[in-house]
ROSE-950887 format. One record per residue (C-alpha): residue number from 0; residue in three letters; x, y, z. Coordinates in steps of 0.25 Angstrom, whole numbers. Layout:
<nodes>
[NUM,ala,[X,Y,Z]]
...
</nodes>
This chain:
<nodes>
[0,met,[272,57,320]]
[1,leu,[268,43,322]]
[2,leu,[278,41,333]]
[3,ser,[273,54,340]]
[4,gly,[259,49,339]]
[5,cys,[262,35,345]]
[6,thr,[270,42,356]]
[7,asn,[258,52,359]]
[8,thr,[249,40,360]]
[9,glu,[258,32,369]]
[10,lys,[259,44,378]]
[11,ala,[244,47,378]]
[12,lys,[242,32,383]]
[13,ala,[252,33,393]]
[14,asp,[247,46,398]]
[15,his,[232,41,399]]
[16,val,[237,29,407]]
[17,lys,[246,37,416]]
[18,arg,[234,47,420]]
[19,gly,[225,35,421]]
[20,glu,[234,28,431]]
[21,ala,[236,41,439]]
[22,tyr,[220,42,440]]
[23,leu,[220,28,445]]
[24,lys,[229,32,456]]
[25,glu,[219,43,460]]
[26,ser,[207,34,459]]
[27,lys,[202,43,448]]
[28,phe,[196,31,440]]
[29,gln,[187,38,430]]
[30,glu,[199,47,426]]
[31,ala,[208,35,425]]
[32,ala,[199,27,416]]
[33,leu,[198,39,407]]
[34,glu,[213,39,405]]
[35,phe,[215,24,403]]
[36,arg,[203,24,393]]
[37,asn,[211,35,385]]
[38,ala,[223,26,385]]
[39,val,[215,14,380]]
[40,gln,[209,22,369]]
[41,ile,[223,25,364]]
[42,asp,[228,11,366]]
[43,asp,[218,0,369]]
[44,asn,[229,-10,372]]
[45,leu,[236,-1,383]]
[46,ala,[235,-11,395]]
[47,ala,[239,0,405]]
[48,ala,[226,8,401]]
[49,his,[217,-4,402]]
[50,trp,[223,-7,416]]
[51,gly,[221,7,420]]
[52,leu,[206,7,415]]
[53,ala,[204,-6,423]]
[54,gln,[208,1,436]]
[55,ala,[200,13,433]]
[56,tyr,[188,5,430]]
[57,glu,[190,-3,443]]
[58,gly,[190,10,451]]
[59,leu,[177,14,444]]
[60,gln,[171,1,447]]
[61,arg,[169,-2,432]]
[62,phe,[172,-16,434]]
[63,pro,[168,-22,420]]
[64,glu,[176,-12,413]]
[65,met,[188,-14,423]]
[66,leu,[188,-29,419]]
[67,asp,[188,-26,404]]
[68,glu,[200,-17,406]]
[69,leu,[207,-27,415]]
[70,arg,[205,-38,404]]
[71,lys,[211,-29,394]]
[72,thr,[223,-25,404]]
[73,val,[227,-40,406]]
[74,ala,[226,-43,391]]
[75,leu,[235,-32,388]]
[76,asp,[245,-32,399]]
[77,lys,[250,-46,403]]
[78,ser,[258,-40,415]]
[79,asn,[247,-33,422]]
[80,phe,[245,-43,434]]
[81,glu,[236,-33,442]]
[82,ala,[226,-32,431]]
[83,arg,[226,-47,429]]
[84,leu,[224,-49,444]]
[85,lys,[213,-38,445]]
[86,leu,[205,-44,434]]
[87,gly,[207,-58,440]]
[88,asn,[201,-53,453]]
[89,tyr,[189,-47,446]]
[90,tyr,[186,-60,439]]
[91,val,[186,-67,452]]
[92,thr,[178,-56,459]]
[93,trp,[167,-56,449]]
[94,ser,[168,-70,444]]
[95,lys,[156,-76,453]]
[96,gly,[163,-89,451]]
[97,ser,[164,-88,436]]
[98,pro,[175,-99,431]]
[99,glu,[178,-90,419]]
[100,ala,[181,-78,428]]
[101,leu,[189,-86,438]]
[102,asn,[197,-92,427]]
[103,glu,[200,-79,421]]
[104,ala,[205,-74,434]]
[105,glu,[213,-86,436]]
[106,arg,[220,-84,422]]
[107,leu,[223,-69,426]]
[108,ala,[229,-73,439]]
[109,asn,[237,-84,433]]
[110,glu,[243,-74,423]]
[111,val,[248,-66,434]]
[112,leu,[254,-78,442]]
[113,glu,[260,-84,430]]
[114,arg,[269,-71,429]]
[115,asp,[270,-69,444]]
[116,ala,[268,-82,452]]
[117,asn,[269,-74,465]]
[118,asn,[258,-63,462]]
[119,ile,[250,-62,474]]
[120,glu,[238,-56,468]]
[121,gly,[238,-67,458]]
[122,his,[237,-78,469]]
[123,ile,[226,-70,476]]
[124,leu,[218,-70,463]]
[125,ile,[220,-85,461]]
[126,gly,[215,-86,475]]
[127,ser,[203,-78,472]]
[128,ile,[200,-87,460]]
[129,met,[201,-100,468]]
[130,phe,[192,-94,479]]
[131,ala,[182,-91,468]]
[132,arg,[182,-105,463]]
[133,gly,[180,-110,477]]
[134,glu,[195,-116,478]]
[135,lys,[197,-109,492]]
[136,asp,[210,-117,495]]
[137,lys,[216,-113,482]]
[138,ala,[212,-99,485]]
[139,leu,[218,-99,498]]
[140,ala,[231,-105,493]]
[141,glu,[233,-93,483]]
[142,leu,[230,-83,494]]
[143,asn,[241,-90,503]]
[144,lys,[250,-89,491]]
[145,ala,[248,-74,490]]
[146,ile,[251,-73,505]]
[147,glu,[264,-81,504]]
[148,leu,[269,-73,492]]
[149,asn,[269,-61,501]]
[150,pro,[265,-63,515]]
[151,ser,[266,-48,517]]
[152,arg,[255,-44,507]]
[153,val,[243,-40,515]]
[154,glu,[233,-41,503]]
[155,ser,[235,-56,502]]
[156,tyr,[231,-58,516]]
[157,leu,[218,-50,513]]
[158,ser,[215,-58,501]]
[159,met,[216,-71,510]]
[160,ala,[207,-64,520]]
[161,leu,[197,-61,509]]
[162,phe,[197,-76,506]]
[163,tyr,[194,-80,520]]
[164,ile,[183,-70,520]]
[165,ala,[177,-76,508]]
[166,thr,[177,-90,514]]
[167,asn,[170,-84,527]]
[168,asp,[183,-86,535]]
[169,gly,[183,-73,543]]
[170,asn,[193,-78,553]]
[171,lys,[204,-81,543]]
[172,ala,[201,-69,535]]
[173,glu,[203,-61,548]]
[174,glu,[216,-68,550]]
[175,leu,[221,-64,536]]
[176,phe,[217,-49,538]]
[177,lys,[226,-50,551]]
[178,arg,[237,-56,544]]
[179,ala,[237,-45,533]]
[180,ile,[238,-35,544]]
[181,ser,[249,-42,551]]
[182,val,[257,-43,538]]
[183,asn,[255,-28,537]]
[184,gly,[249,-20,548]]
[185,asn,[250,-7,540]]
[186,ser,[241,-12,528]]
[187,ala,[229,-3,527]]
[188,leu,[223,-14,518]]
[189,ala,[224,-25,528]]
[190,his,[218,-17,539]]
[191,thr,[207,-12,530]]
[192,glu,[203,-26,525]]
[193,tyr,[203,-32,539]]
[194,gly,[194,-20,543]]
[195,arg,[184,-23,532]]
[196,phe,[184,-38,536]]
[197,leu,[181,-34,551]]
[198,ser,[170,-24,546]]
[199,gln,[163,-35,538]]
[200,ala,[164,-44,550]]
[201,asn,[157,-33,558]]
[202,arg,[169,-31,568]]
[203,leu,[168,-16,566]]
[204,thr,[177,-12,578]]
[205,glu,[189,-21,572]]
[206,ala,[186,-16,558]]
[207,glu,[187,-2,562]]
[208,ala,[200,-4,569]]
[209,glu,[206,-11,556]]
[210,leu,[201,0,547]]
[211,thr,[206,11,556]]
[212,lys,[220,3,556]]
[213,ala,[219,3,541]]
[214,val,[218,18,540]]
[215,glu,[229,19,551]]
[216,val,[239,11,543]]
[217,gly,[235,17,530]]
[218,pro,[231,31,532]]
[219,thr,[231,34,517]]
[220,asp,[224,21,513]]
[221,arg,[211,26,506]]
[222,his,[205,12,507]]
[223,ala,[208,10,522]]
[224,arg,[201,24,525]]
[225,thr,[190,21,515]]
[226,met,[187,7,523]]
[227,leu,[187,14,536]]
[228,ala,[178,25,532]]
[229,ser,[168,15,526]]
[230,phe,[169,6,538]]
[231,tyr,[164,18,547]]
[232,phe,[154,22,536]]
[233,leu,[148,8,536]]
[234,asn,[148,7,551]]
[235,lys,[141,21,553]]
[236,gln,[153,27,560]]
[237,leu,[151,39,552]]
[238,asp,[160,49,559]]
[239,lys,[171,40,558]]
[240,ala,[167,37,543]]
[241,glu,[168,52,540]]
[242,ala,[181,54,547]]
[243,ser,[186,42,539]]
[244,tyr,[181,47,525]]
[245,lys,[187,61,528]]
[246,ala,[201,54,531]]
[247,leu,[199,47,518]]
[248,ala,[197,60,511]]
[249,ala,[209,66,517]]
[250,leu,[218,56,511]]
[251,asp,[216,64,498]]
[252,ala,[210,77,502]]
[253,asp,[213,84,489]]
[254,lys,[205,74,481]]
[255,pro,[190,75,478]]
[256,gln,[188,60,478]]
[257,ser,[194,59,492]]
[258,gln,[185,70,498]]
[259,ser,[173,63,492]]
[260,val,[173,52,501]]
[261,val,[169,61,513]]
[262,ala,[157,66,504]]
[263,asp,[153,52,501]]
[264,phe,[153,49,516]]
[265,tyr,[144,61,519]]
[266,ser,[135,57,508]]
[267,ser,[134,43,513]]
[268,val,[130,48,527]]
[269,gly,[120,58,522]]
[270,arg,[128,70,524]]
[271,leu,[125,75,510]]
[272,asp,[128,90,511]]
[273,glu,[142,87,516]]
[274,ala,[144,77,505]]
[275,ile,[139,87,495]]
[276,lys,[148,98,501]]
[277,ile,[161,89,499]]
[278,tyr,[158,86,485]]
[279,gln,[155,100,482]]
[280,asp,[168,104,488]]
[281,ile,[175,93,480]]
[282,leu,[169,98,467]]
[283,arg,[173,113,470]]
[284,gln,[187,108,471]]
[285,ala,[187,98,460]]
[286,pro,[175,101,451]]
[287,asp,[180,90,441]]
[288,tyr,[179,79,452]]
[289,val,[167,72,445]]
[290,pro,[165,61,455]]
[291,gly,[162,72,465]]
[292,arg,[150,77,456]]
[293,tyr,[145,63,455]]
[294,arg,[144,61,471]]
[295,leu,[139,75,473]]
[296,ala,[128,72,463]]
[297,glu,[124,60,470]]
[298,ile,[124,66,484]]
[299,leu,[116,78,479]]
[300,ile,[106,68,473]]
[301,met,[106,60,486]]
[302,arg,[103,73,494]]
[303,gly,[90,76,485]]
[304,asp,[96,86,475]]
[305,pro,[96,79,462]]
[306,gln,[97,92,454]]
[307,ala,[111,96,461]]
[308,gly,[115,81,459]]
[309,asn,[112,82,444]]
[310,ala,[120,95,443]]
[311,gln,[132,88,447]]
[312,ile,[130,76,437]]
[313,glu,[127,86,426]]
[314,glu,[140,93,429]]
[315,val,[148,80,427]]
[316,leu,[140,77,414]]
[317,lys,[143,91,408]]
[318,lys,[157,87,408]]
[319,asp,[155,73,404]]
[320,ala,[141,69,399]]
[321,his,[145,54,399]]
[322,asp,[150,54,414]]
[323,arg,[145,40,419]]
[324,pro,[144,43,434]]
[325,ala,[137,56,431]]
[326,leu,[127,49,421]]
[327,leu,[125,39,432]]
[328,leu,[121,49,442]]
[329,arg,[112,56,432]]
[330,ala,[105,43,429]]
[331,arg,[103,41,444]]
[332,leu,[97,55,446]]
[333,arg,[88,54,433]]
[334,ala,[83,40,438]]
[335,arg,[81,44,452]]
[336,asp,[66,47,452]]
[337,gly,[63,35,443]]
[338,gln,[55,44,433]]
[339,pro,[56,37,419]]
[340,glu,[62,49,412]]
[341,gly,[73,51,422]]
[342,val,[76,36,422]]
[343,lys,[77,36,407]]
[344,ala,[86,47,407]]
[345,ala,[95,40,418]]
[346,ile,[95,28,408]]
[347,glu,[101,37,397]]
[348,asp,[112,41,407]]
[349,leu,[114,26,411]]
[350,asn,[115,22,397]]
[351,glu,[127,31,395]]
[352,val,[134,26,407]]
[353,leu,[132,11,403]]
[354,arg,[137,15,389]]
[355,gln,[150,20,395]]
[356,glu,[151,9,405]]
[357,pro,[142,-3,402]]
[358,asn,[145,-9,416]]
[359,ser,[143,3,425]]
[360,arg,[138,-2,438]]
[361,leu,[129,11,441]]
[362,gly,[125,12,426]]
[363,leu,[120,-2,427]]
[364,tyr,[113,-1,440]]
[365,phe,[106,13,437]]
[366,met,[102,8,423]]
[367,ala,[95,-5,430]]
[368,asp,[89,5,440]]
[369,ala,[84,14,429]]
[370,asn,[78,3,421]]
[371,leu,[71,-2,433]]
[372,lys,[65,12,436]]
[373,leu,[59,11,422]]
[374,gly,[53,-2,424]]
[375,leu,[63,-9,415]]
[376,thr,[66,-21,424]]
[377,glu,[73,-30,414]]
[378,gln,[82,-19,409]]
[379,ala,[85,-16,423]]
[380,arg,[89,-31,425]]
[381,val,[98,-31,414]]
[382,phe,[106,-19,420]]
[383,ala,[106,-25,434]]
[384,ala,[111,-38,428]]
[385,asp,[123,-31,422]]
[386,leu,[125,-24,435]]
[387,glu,[125,-38,443]]
[388,lys,[134,-44,433]]
[389,asn,[145,-34,433]]
[390,tyr,[144,-29,448]]
[391,pro,[137,-40,456]]
[392,asp,[140,-33,470]]
[393,tyr,[136,-19,465]]
[394,leu,[127,-13,476]]
[395,pro,[118,-5,466]]
[396,gly,[117,-18,458]]
[397,lys,[111,-25,470]]
[398,leu,[101,-14,472]]
[399,met,[97,-16,457]]
[400,his,[95,-31,461]]
[401,ile,[85,-27,472]]
[402,gln,[77,-18,463]]
[403,leu,[75,-29,453]]
[404,ser,[71,-38,464]]
[405,ser,[61,-27,468]]
[406,ile,[55,-27,454]]
[407,ser,[54,-42,454]]
[408,gly,[46,-41,467]]
[409,asp,[55,-50,475]]
[410,ala,[53,-42,488]]
[411,lys,[61,-52,497]]
[412,ala,[73,-52,488]]
[413,val,[73,-37,488]]
[414,val,[73,-36,503]]
[415,ser,[85,-46,503]]
[416,leu,[93,-40,492]]
[417,ala,[91,-26,498]]
[418,thr,[95,-30,512]]
[419,asp,[108,-36,506]]
[420,leu,[111,-23,498]]
[421,leu,[108,-14,510]]
[422,asn,[118,-23,518]]
[423,arg,[128,-21,508]]
[424,leu,[126,-6,507]]
[425,ser,[128,-5,522]]
[426,lys,[142,-10,520]]
[427,thr,[145,-1,508]]
[428,ala,[152,12,510]]
[429,pro,[152,22,499]]
[430,asp,[164,22,489]]
[431,thr,[167,25,475]]
[432,glu,[158,14,470]]
[433,asn,[146,17,479]]
[434,ser,[144,32,482]]
[435,pro,[136,35,494]]
[436,gln,[124,40,485]]
[437,leu,[124,27,478]]
[438,leu,[124,18,491]]
[439,ala,[113,27,496]]
[440,glu,[105,25,484]]
[441,ile,[107,10,484]]
[442,ser,[104,9,499]]
[443,ser,[91,17,498]]
[444,arg,[86,10,486]]
[445,thr,[89,-3,492]]
[446,tyr,[81,1,505]]
[447,leu,[69,5,496]]
[448,ala,[70,-8,488]]
[449,arg,[70,-16,501]]
[450,gly,[59,-7,507]]
[451,ala,[50,-9,495]]
[452,ala,[52,-24,496]]
[453,gln,[49,-24,511]]
[454,ala,[36,-17,507]]
[455,gln,[33,-27,497]]
[456,leu,[34,-38,508]]
[457,lys,[25,-30,517]]
[458,asn,[37,-27,526]]
[459,leu,[33,-12,527]]
[460,ala,[41,-9,540]]
[461,ala,[54,-14,533]]
[462,ala,[50,-7,520]]
[463,arg,[49,7,528]]
[464,gln,[62,4,535]]
[465,asp,[69,2,521]]
[466,phe,[62,15,515]]
[467,glu,[66,23,527]]
[468,ala,[81,18,526]]
[469,ala,[80,22,511]]
[470,arg,[76,36,515]]
[471,gln,[87,37,525]]
[472,val,[97,33,514]]
[473,ala,[91,42,503]]
[474,pro,[83,53,509]]
[475,ser,[83,60,496]]
[476,asp,[77,48,488]]
[477,pro,[62,50,486]]
[478,asn,[61,35,483]]
[479,thr,[63,33,498]]
[480,tyr,[51,42,502]]
[481,asn,[42,36,491]]
[482,ser,[45,22,496]]
[483,leu,[41,26,510]]
[484,ala,[29,33,505]]
[485,ser,[24,20,497]]
[486,leu,[26,12,510]]
[487,ser,[18,22,518]]
[488,leu,[7,20,508]]
[489,ala,[7,5,509]]
[490,glu,[6,7,525]]
[491,asn,[-6,17,523]]
[492,lys,[3,29,528]]
[493,ser,[-1,39,518]]
[494,asp,[4,51,526]]
[495,glu,[18,45,527]]
[496,ala,[17,41,512]]
[497,leu,[14,55,507]]
[498,ala,[24,61,516]]
[499,asp,[35,52,510]]
[500,phe,[30,55,496]]
[501,glu,[32,70,500]]
[502,asn,[46,67,505]]
[503,ala,[50,61,492]]
[504,leu,[45,73,485]]
[505,lys,[53,82,494]]
[506,val,[65,75,488]]
[507,asp,[60,75,474]]
[508,gly,[49,84,472]]
[509,thr,[44,77,459]]
[510,asn,[45,63,464]]
[511,phe,[35,55,455]]
[512,val,[34,43,465]]
[513,ala,[31,52,477]]
[514,leu,[21,61,469]]
[515,asn,[14,49,463]]
[516,gly,[13,43,477]]
[517,ile,[6,55,482]]
[518,ile,[-3,56,471]]
[519,asn,[-7,42,471]]
[520,tyr,[-10,43,486]]
[521,tyr,[-19,55,484]]
[522,ala,[-26,48,472]]
[523,lys,[-29,36,481]]
[524,thr,[-34,44,492]]
[525,gln,[-42,53,483]]
[526,gln,[-34,66,486]]
[527,leu,[-31,70,472]]
[528,asp,[-31,85,476]]
[529,lys,[-19,82,485]]
[530,ala,[-13,74,473]]
[531,his,[-15,86,464]]
[532,ser,[-9,95,475]]
[533,arg,[4,87,477]]
[534,ile,[7,86,462]]
[535,asp,[4,100,460]]
[536,gln,[14,104,471]]
[537,ala,[25,96,463]]
[538,leu,[21,102,450]]
[539,ser,[22,116,455]]
[540,ala,[36,113,458]]
[541,tyr,[39,105,446]]
[542,pro,[30,108,435]]
[543,asn,[38,102,424]]
[544,val,[39,88,429]]
[545,ala,[32,78,420]]
[546,trp,[28,68,431]]
[547,leu,[22,78,440]]
[548,his,[12,81,429]]
[549,tyr,[10,66,426]]
[550,leu,[6,65,441]]
[551,lys,[-3,76,440]]
[552,gly,[-10,69,429]]
[553,gln,[-11,57,437]]
[554,val,[-19,65,448]]
[555,tyr,[-28,70,437]]
[556,gly,[-30,56,432]]
[557,tyr,[-34,51,446]]
[558,gln,[-45,62,445]]
[559,arg,[-49,58,431]]
[560,asn,[-46,71,426]]
[561,val,[-41,66,412]]
[562,gln,[-39,80,406]]
[563,ala,[-30,85,417]]
[564,ala,[-23,72,418]]
[565,glu,[-20,72,403]]
[566,ala,[-15,87,404]]
[567,glu,[-5,83,415]]
[568,leu,[0,71,408]]
[569,arg,[2,80,395]]
[570,arg,[10,90,404]]
[571,ala,[19,79,409]]
[572,leu,[22,75,394]]
[573,glu,[24,89,390]]
[574,ile,[35,90,401]]
[575,asn,[41,76,398]]
[576,pro,[36,70,384]]
[577,asn,[43,57,388]]
[578,tyr,[35,54,401]]
[579,leu,[29,41,398]]
[580,glu,[21,40,410]]
[581,ala,[13,52,406]]
[582,tyr,[10,46,392]]
[583,ser,[5,33,400]]
[584,ser,[-4,41,409]]
[585,leu,[-10,48,398]]
[586,ala,[-13,35,391]]
[587,ala,[-19,30,404]]
[588,leu,[-27,42,405]]
[589,phe,[-33,40,391]]
[590,ile,[-35,25,394]]
[591,asn,[-43,28,406]]
[592,thr,[-52,38,398]]
[593,asn,[-54,27,387]]
[594,gln,[-45,35,377]]
[595,thr,[-36,23,372]]
[596,asp,[-32,30,359]]
[597,arg,[-26,42,367]]
[598,ala,[-20,32,377]]
[599,ile,[-13,25,366]]
[600,ala,[-8,38,360]]
[601,glu,[-1,42,373]]
[602,tyr,[6,29,374]]
[603,gln,[10,30,360]]
[604,lys,[16,44,363]]
[605,ala,[24,37,375]]
[606,val,[29,27,365]]
[607,ala,[34,38,356]]
[608,val,[42,43,368]]
[609,lys,[46,29,373]]
[610,pro,[46,19,361]]
[611,asp,[53,8,369]]
[612,asn,[43,8,381]]
[613,ala,[36,-6,380]]
[614,met,[25,-3,390]]
[615,leu,[20,9,381]]
[616,tyr,[17,-1,370]]
[617,thr,[11,-11,379]]
[618,leu,[1,0,384]]
[619,ile,[-3,4,370]]
[620,gly,[-5,-11,367]]
[621,met,[-14,-12,379]]
[622,leu,[-22,0,374]]
[623,glu,[-23,-6,360]]
[624,asp,[-28,-19,367]]
[625,ala,[-39,-11,374]]
[626,arg,[-44,-6,361]]
[627,gln,[-43,-20,355]]
[628,asn,[-32,-15,345]]
[629,tyr,[-25,-28,347]]
[630,asp,[-15,-27,335]]
[631,ala,[-10,-13,340]]
[632,ala,[-9,-19,354]]
[633,ile,[-1,-31,350]]
[634,asp,[8,-21,342]]
[635,asn,[11,-13,355]]
[636,tyr,[13,-26,363]]
[637,arg,[23,-31,353]]
[638,lys,[31,-17,354]]
[639,ala,[31,-18,369]]
[640,leu,[37,-32,369]]
[641,ser,[47,-28,359]]
[642,leu,[52,-18,369]]
[643,asp,[50,-26,381]]
[644,gln,[48,-41,380]]
[645,asn,[45,-41,395]]
[646,asn,[33,-32,394]]
[647,ala,[23,-41,400]]
[648,leu,[10,-33,397]]
[649,ala,[14,-33,382]]
[650,gly,[17,-48,382]]
[651,asn,[4,-51,389]]
[652,asn,[-5,-43,380]]
[653,leu,[2,-47,367]]
[654,ser,[0,-61,371]]
[655,trp,[-15,-59,374]]
[656,asn,[-17,-52,361]]
[657,tyr,[-11,-63,353]]
[658,ala,[-19,-74,361]]
[659,val,[-32,-67,363]]
[660,tyr,[-34,-58,350]]
[661,gly,[-27,-68,341]]
[662,lys,[-16,-57,337]]
[663,gly,[-4,-66,338]]
[664,asn,[2,-80,340]]
[665,leu,[-3,-88,352]]
[666,asp,[10,-94,354]]
[667,glu,[16,-80,355]]
[668,ala,[5,-76,364]]
[669,val,[9,-88,373]]
[670,arg,[24,-84,373]]
[671,leu,[21,-70,377]]
[672,ala,[11,-73,388]]
[673,gln,[21,-84,394]]
[674,thr,[32,-74,394]]
[675,val,[24,-63,401]]
[676,val,[19,-73,412]]
[677,gln,[33,-79,414]]
[678,arg,[38,-65,417]]
[679,asn,[25,-61,425]]
[680,pro,[20,-74,431]]
[681,asn,[10,-68,441]]
[682,ile,[3,-58,433]]
[683,ala,[-11,-63,430]]
[684,thr,[-14,-55,417]]
[685,phe,[-2,-61,411]]
[686,val,[-4,-75,416]]
[687,asp,[-19,-74,411]]
[688,thr,[-14,-70,397]]
[689,leu,[-5,-82,396]]
[690,gly,[-16,-92,401]]
[691,trp,[-26,-86,390]]
[692,val,[-15,-87,379]]
[693,tyr,[-14,-102,383]]
[694,tyr,[-29,-103,382]]
[695,lys,[-29,-97,368]]
[696,lys,[-18,-107,365]]
[697,asn,[-28,-118,370]]
[698,leu,[-18,-122,381]]
[699,tyr,[-29,-123,391]]
[700,ala,[-21,-129,403]]
[701,ala,[-10,-119,402]]
[702,ala,[-20,-108,401]]
[703,ala,[-28,-112,413]]
[704,glu,[-15,-113,421]]
[705,gln,[-11,-99,418]]
[706,leu,[-25,-93,419]]
[707,lys,[-27,-100,433]]
[708,lys,[-14,-93,437]]
[709,ala,[-19,-79,431]]
[710,val,[-32,-81,439]]
[711,asp,[-24,-84,452]]
[712,leu,[-15,-72,450]]
[713,asp,[-27,-63,447]]
[714,glu,[-35,-68,459]]
[715,ala,[-23,-65,469]]
[716,ala,[-21,-51,463]]
[717,ala,[-36,-48,464]]
[718,his,[-37,-53,478]]
[719,ser,[-25,-44,483]]
[720,ala,[-31,-32,476]]
[721,asn,[-45,-35,480]]
[722,ala,[-49,-35,465]]
[723,thr,[-57,-44,456]]
[724,pro,[-50,-55,449]]
[725,ser,[-50,-56,434]]
[726,ala,[-62,-63,427]]
[727,thr,[-54,-64,414]]
[728,tyr,[-43,-73,421]]
[729,tyr,[-54,-82,426]]
[730,tyr,[-61,-82,412]]
[731,his,[-48,-86,405]]
[732,leu,[-45,-97,416]]
[733,gly,[-59,-103,414]]
[734,met,[-57,-103,399]]
[735,ala,[-44,-110,400]]
[736,leu,[-50,-121,410]]
[737,lys,[-61,-123,400]]
[738,gly,[-51,-126,389]]
[739,lys,[-44,-135,398]]
[740,gly,[-56,-143,401]]
[741,asp,[-58,-138,416]]
[742,lys,[-73,-135,415]]
[743,glu,[-75,-133,430]]
[744,gly,[-62,-124,431]]
[745,ser,[-67,-116,419]]
[746,arg,[-81,-114,425]]
[747,arg,[-75,-109,438]]
[748,ala,[-66,-99,431]]
[749,leu,[-76,-94,421]]
[750,glu,[-87,-92,433]]
[751,thr,[-76,-84,441]]
[752,ala,[-73,-76,429]]
[753,leu,[-88,-72,427]]
[754,arg,[-90,-69,442]]
[755,leu,[-78,-60,442]]
[756,ala,[-83,-53,429]]
[757,glu,[-95,-48,437]]
[758,lys,[-85,-38,444]]
[759,arg,[-74,-38,433]]
[760,pro,[-80,-41,419]]
[761,phe,[-71,-47,408]]
[762,ala,[-71,-47,393]]
[763,asp,[-74,-62,392]]
[764,gln,[-86,-64,401]]
[765,glu,[-95,-69,390]]
[766,glu,[-85,-79,385]]
[767,ala,[-84,-84,400]]
[768,arg,[-99,-86,401]]
[769,lys,[-99,-94,388]]
[770,ser,[-88,-102,392]]
[771,leu,[-94,-105,406]]
[772,ala,[-107,-109,400]]
[773,thr,[-100,-120,392]]
[774,leu,[-95,-126,405]]
</nodes>
């Protein structure tokens, strides 16, 4: 019985490996990975299974997991040269000059060469290592050695050509490409790589000739046909591109993945109906072809039919609730409109993706993006850093870098980074790694980011050009129309703005940004009857959408109709009890009507829904401050900081309460205020708090320095807004200068404070008069 059990186990392992290898040959990497994982679960020391997993993960672009499997393979199988060379090459590619990575690559290469001194790929790897170390002569010697070992091997000449490209010697690189072709004129690879080189040199006629020759000598070579089709696509020769993609599909006409290349081409050029038809035909013939459902869902969403796209996603999730690509698609769809509830639901899907695959590229990108949409910038930076570390050349990662630069307010950096990314995108054809829909999404969002930065820099014509480009790329994305509308408002073109908001609503009938923009415009122009009419139009079609009632409540709020506003906000909460914005608006409504107790009660209800929301505790603290309940205020500020140590308002207000009301340690008040100002150096309120805390500590010189800065910041802001500067800031500066012994400076500051108080009274006016009298 034991012998039988062992025999069955060995057979099961072998069967899984055999099936996995068959799937690898068909490029069915997901299915191959499943078979090899099954084998590993039976025997974790089975080198063939780990090697198969490494190849499957490489095909799936799951590179961190691929590297883990390669390491296991080389540890278990001393004779697997291919695994050693592959791992070594990856160490060189991702080393960024790291001595440790290059040393490990060299160790692997030497292991191969010690057992086979004439291993050509081993010498090429050593050459790559030497080049990465800056030892170009040694690198060239190794490449020459590889050629000497087999002068008929095309790949060695191509490796040397890449060496010369890297050293900016295009002439020698071209010589090597020609030598490779002279060695074997029927090598599709040689013609393809020479064609790629010519294309990058913008010698397009010659490039086309070489790529065409590659297809002639290798009519069944998928790589050659893919490169020719991509060349035509990137150079806008769409008729030739279509013919090339159809020829590529004809190589394996009976395989669904082969037919999909034509559908993806149609999707890329905006022929969405044709793309949809092909995928629908594919799925009729092969209903279990899951990648077809992924792509069909993406195309349907791109065309502006998210409901049909979601149906395809759910069809996949019915069979496998943990299917990663389907979860990623659903997360993208849920977060699409930026509404907090949808974004939070997306994060649940993304958490599952990252639980299964911690280094998922799309998982990390969309998780960073979701956190950014919720305003959780630091969390977004964490995921973006992981993305950059693991995939430094990943296009969505570069988009995330742009978005984070936008948050930082560095408009010039955004323009530069976005221009670079758009140039990269112009040279990127759709493939298994980058679907047409993903490339379109990256492109449109990059145009939108650059356009917003141009608007910030007052380059309004350039901004409009970018927003129009985004609209052309993604005509079913409401964000493009909303961006155009915002620009039109900035240019005082209200009719165009309203028209673009309405265009956004044609795509998405309940789009919050568009409706909010329309309502704000009508409120600003005192046309609240039109605001009511427009929101009622949306409500008649979608009566159970919470944020529509929320917006209706805002309109009533503009009319100071408190009872009707409260009723609409309550209706929003009936539909969605987790709608934090409705709680906040109710609280604001009660604050404006001097009902502080009811306002706090609403915020506390919101806390019950979202106990990890630091801002809610901060708002409660501010209300408790307003009614001089300082202990309760301090308790809430502390809770806020325990959840978010970067919460500037909570840190500032807690420092103020410690220093001004004697509720805490002054040294801790200094630490809190310093931390806030270090992170927000140009906000007058925070700088004033730090200065006043220094004053309370009798550090008059340091206090005066900070308070002078607060006054200057406030003066600049007031001037740009045509407002009155803060008398309180001048009062604080006057007191600090008095403590420092600068009587003349103190007198000027206190006199200014009292003069400003005639327009904008402040609490310490009497103290200011008394202090001035002593000068």
